N, C-alpha and C positions, 0 to 999 in steps of 0.2 A: 504495499499500499503505499502511496504517495505519503509521508509524514508531512503534518504542517507543523510550523515553528512559534515557539514563543507561547505555547498551552500546552500543559499535560493532556493526554489523550482522553482522560476521564471527563476533564473540564468541557473539552470540545466537544463530547458528546452531549453534555447538560446545555451547551451555548447553542447546538445546533438545534436542538427539541425547542428552545425557545425562541428561537429565531435570530439569534446571534445577540451579542451583547452592544452597549452603546460605543465601546471602544471599537470594536469590529466596522461598525456601520460608519464609523469616518473613515474607513479605508476608502481611497475612490481610484478608479482606474480611467486613464484614457487613452486609447491605442489610435495610433495616425498612420494609413496606410497611403504611401505617396507613389503612385503606380509608375512603374517601369524604369526607374532612375538604377544603371548599374553602378556599383561599388566604385568602380574605378572612376565614374564621372563625377560622383557624389565626392570622392576624395581630393578630385584635382579644383572644383570649384569652391569658392570662397561661401563657407556657409555658417556665419556667427552664430545663429541661434540653435541651430543643431550642436554645435561645437561646445555651445554653453551648458546644453543637455548634457552632453557626454563627460564632459568635465566633470559634472554631480556625479554621474554613473558610471557609463562606459559606451563604448562605440566598438562593434566587430562587425567583421564579415560574417556571412551566414550561408545559408543554402536553402532550396525548395527543390521539388521536382521528385520526392521519394528515393528510393535505392533505384538508381539506373539499370536496365535490364533484369528486374525482377519484379514480383507481383505488385510492391508498393511505386512503381514507376508512375508519376505522375506529370501531366503536361506543364510546362511553364506558362502557363496562360492567367489571364488575371483573375477571373472568378474563381478557377480552381486553386490559385494560390489563397484568395481571400477564404473560401472555404476550408481550407488545410488550417488556417491559421484561426478560424471562428470554432472548429471541432475539434483540433489538437489530433487530427487523423487524415492520412493519405487519401487519395482519389478512389483506391481499390474500396475503401469504407465507404466515404459521403458520397460517393457516386456522381460527384459535378467533375466533368471531363471537358468542358468548353463554355464559352462565355453565353450560350444557349441555356445552360442551366436547366437541362430539359427532366431530369427525374431524381433531384436530390433525395439521399438517404437521411431522413430525418429522426431516424432511430439513434445517428450518431448527434449529441446535442452540442448546441453551439453555448459559448460563456454567456451568452444573455440567457439562456433557457437555465443552465446551472445555476446561476445568481437568482433568477426569479423563483425557482423551485423550492431554493433553500431561503429566500428571504423574499416574499411576495409584496413586501414594502419598499424593496430597493427601487431606486429612480434608474431608469436607463434611458439613453439617447442615441439618435443615430443623425450625423449630417453628411451628407453624401450628394456627389455629383452623378451617381448613377443610382436610379429609383430601385433596381433589381436586387441591390444589397438588403434592403430590406424587406421587400415584397417576396422573393425568391430563396435568397440565401438564408434570411433570418427566418423567414416563413411567417410573417407578422399575420396574424389571426386567423392561421390555417390548423385544421383538426389535427393534422398531423405533428404540429408542435404545442398541442396543449392551448392553442390560442393565443401563443405567445402575442403580449401587447407591450408595445414601448410607450415609454412617457412623453417623448418628446421626438419629432422627427421633421428633418428638413430636407427634402430630396425632389425629385422629379421634373426638376426644370430643365432639363436635356430634353423634356417633350412639350415645353410649352416655346414653341417656336413664335409666338407673337412677342413674348417678353424677350426671348434670345433668340432672334434668326440665327440659323445655321448659317456659317460663312467658310470658303474653303481653307482660311488661316485658322480655324477653330479658335478662334477669340471669344467666340461665346462659351465655349469651354473653360477660357481664363477668366471670364466675367463670372460663370457660375461657381468655380473654385474660390474666388475673390469671396464672393458671397456666403459660401458655404463656411471657409475659415472665419468670417467677420462674425457670423451668428453664431458660430460653435464658441468662440471666443467669450462672446456676451454672454451665451447661456451658463457655460460653464463658470463664469465669474459671478454671476447674479444666483445660479440655482444651485450649482454644486451637485450634479447627479451621481451617483455610485458607479455607474458605468458608462462610455461614452467611446463611440466609434465615430471618426471623422474620415472620409474618403475623399482625397483629391487626384483628378484626374490628367490635368493638363501637362505634366510632363512626359506622360505616355504618347500622348499625341504629338508632342514635339518629338519624340524619339523614331516614332514612326514615319513622320513627315520628312525628318531631316537626319537622323541618326545623332553622331557625334557632331556636334555643331554649334555655333555660337547662340543658335535658337534653343538649342538643349540647355546650354549653360545659363542662359537668360531664366528659363522655365524654372531650373533649380535654384537660382537666386530669389526669384519670385517664391515659391513654396518654402524656400526657408524662412523667408519673412513672415509668411503665413503661420507657419509652425509657430514662429517667434510670438505671434500675439497669443495664441492658445498656451503657449510655455507661462507667459508674462500673467495671463488670467489665473491660472492654477497657482504660481507663486504668491499672487495678491492673496488667493483664498487660504493658502497654508498660512501666510502671516497673520490675517485676521480672525480665523476659525480654527487654527490649530490642526486642520485635517492632514491625514497621511496621504499624499499624492503620489500615485504611478503613472508615469507616461511613458509610452512607448512606440516609437515610429521606425516603420521599417518600410520596405518596398516587396512587390508582388513577385518579381522574377527580374532576372538581367537580361541582356540582348543580346542577339549575335553577331559574333565579330566577323569582318572587322568594321563593317559601316556603323554596326549598333542601331539597326533599324527593325529587324524584326526578331520573333521569339516566339515558343513554343515546344522547342526540341531539348534535347538534352546535354549538348554542350556545356564546357564549364562555364563559360561567361553567361550563358543562359540560364543557368542553375544558380548561380552565385547570386545573394542577395546581400544586406547588410542590417544592423539593428544599431538604434541609438537610444537609450533608456536614461533615465536618473536613479535606475533602481540601486538601492544597497545590497551588499554582499551577494553580489555577482558570482557565480563560481566558474570553474575552470573550463567547462562546457563552453559558456558564453567567452570568457577571456582568452581562450585560444582559438576563437574562431571555428569552433564545431557544430555551434547553434544551428537549428532547422527551424524552418515556419512552423512546425508543429510541436515546438516547445514554449510556444509563448502563449498557449491556453494553460497548460500544467503550472507556469510561473503565475499566471493571474489566480488560479485555485490556491496556490499554497500563498500568495501574497494576502489574499482575502481569508486565508486561515479557512477554507471553505472544504467540507466532508462531501465527499459523493459516494455514493453506491459503489460496491467493489465492482459489480457486472458491469458498470460505466468506466471506472477506473482502470479496469483490465485492458478495455479497448484501445486506450489513449496510446498515440503513437510516438508521444514527447515526453520529454523530462523537463522537471523546473531548472531555470535558470540562475536561481537564486537559492542559497544556503545549502547544505548538504545532499551530496548525490551518492549512490554505492555502486550503480553499474550503467552502462552505456553499450550502444550500437551491438544489441545482439544479431546474429546470423546463424544460418545453417550452413555446413561446408562438407563434403563428401559425394560420395556416389548416394544413388537415391534410397537403396537398401541398408546402408551403412554410413549414416549421418553423425557427425557431430554438432552440439550446439557450443557457439563459442560467444564471447562478449567481452567488453572492456571493464574489469575490474578497478574501481577507483578507491575502494578501501578492503584490503586484502587480509585484513584482519577479524572481517565479517563472516558469517555464513550466510548462504543463498538458499533460497526454496525453490525448486524447480515444480512447475505444473504443466499438465498437456490437456487438451481438451478435442476430441475426436470430430466436434461439431462447429456449425457456425449461426446457430440460432438467433444470436442476437441482431446479424444485419436485419432479420425480419421481424425484429420486436420481441424476440423471446430470450431465453435464458442459456448460457454453456455452462456445464458443470466442469470444474478444473479439479483434475486428479494429481495428488501428490506424487511426483516421480523419486524425488530425492532431496536430502538435506545435504550440502556440500560447502565447500571451502569455497571461497571467492576467489577461484583460481582462474577463470576465466575460459575454462572449457568443460565439456559433459559428454561423454557418448552416450548416444540416445540406445535404448534397447531396440534390436532389431525387429521387434513385435510391433513398434511404432512407426520406427524409420521407414519401413517398406510402404505404410501406409499414402496413399496419394493426397491427401488433405489432413492437417491437423493444425491446433493453434497450440503454442508453447509461451510459458509465461516465467520469466524471472523474476523472484522478489526478494529484494534486499532491505537492509533496515530503514532506508530515505526513499528508496524509489523502487518501481518495477518497470522492465520492458517486456516488450512481446514481440515473437516473431512467427510467421506462419509458413507452414509447406504447402505450396499450391496456392492460386489465388483464390479459387473456389472449391467448393466441395465436389 
């Protein structure tokens, strides 16, 4: 189980039952997706506001796209990346494969639903240059999401062609981004919601149109200023109300070299992303540049001290980027009938538990029973019994003191 920080486990159970204490309710998260900015371009352009946030917490390169060539390989496409962040899972689970968002699997909850289920009184908001983020990815008011309701939303302006007439230079997207950022900064300062998603698009438009170019540089400088207004708003709230604010800024994908126009594939430059945060207690997974898009949701859960059900926790593909972690990067190696489970042990003094399940009922809204295989030293490898190894599909779970990781054999049953 992913252990939360700062509370004894018995107290956490009590806190969860009463709907969280006043202290936990003061923890607030805003995450910002700046579409399609390669790490190399971000690092080259002057970004004083992102730099200021990073000086408070940290900056690191990261990745998206799942494991290339394996069951979790995930297209480096915008909506796919957003949903990997929102659910903490790769596309083989959340089932968003393109910007059409044709059939998302809402059995994999978003951070908004995790928070609302635990704390119905939590205030949530979205400010977005793309309406589908709310209506399709978050699935607001859909029965499949338990009729999730956000307390504040600003989006849909891209379909208002009277107010924002579309032009070839995509200046209408620039104008929408400006309004989205301005309104988000104002709402955050005046209302202080518990969870807010801000999405800004103009940088991706400039990337597609011009690639690596002065136009892209200008778009990055512009969006840095927009982030700066949001950062200033939450800093003022921290001073006035003493709230504990976490800001997390990232991008959804890189771009294909050398021009830097396209994306969607599995090249290094398309998979490479970055993260900027004011988070304290960042661990080595973040600091050493090993973080992935799916690590952000577990990080938020840990920041909130949020307890989630085991069956949902077992499905998360990411691990927290703050606090202690025990294990990372599990995979299967060897021949199909003689396989070895390997992982990266981060504390070899621990023991870990290894479980397996032959089913994937969770994806259809059911429950998978995990059977204990062994309790072993945290050595980083375990030979699977032949009776399991020869099966075409199964799930494995490695559970350490501070976190757990999962790996599958086969993408489907």
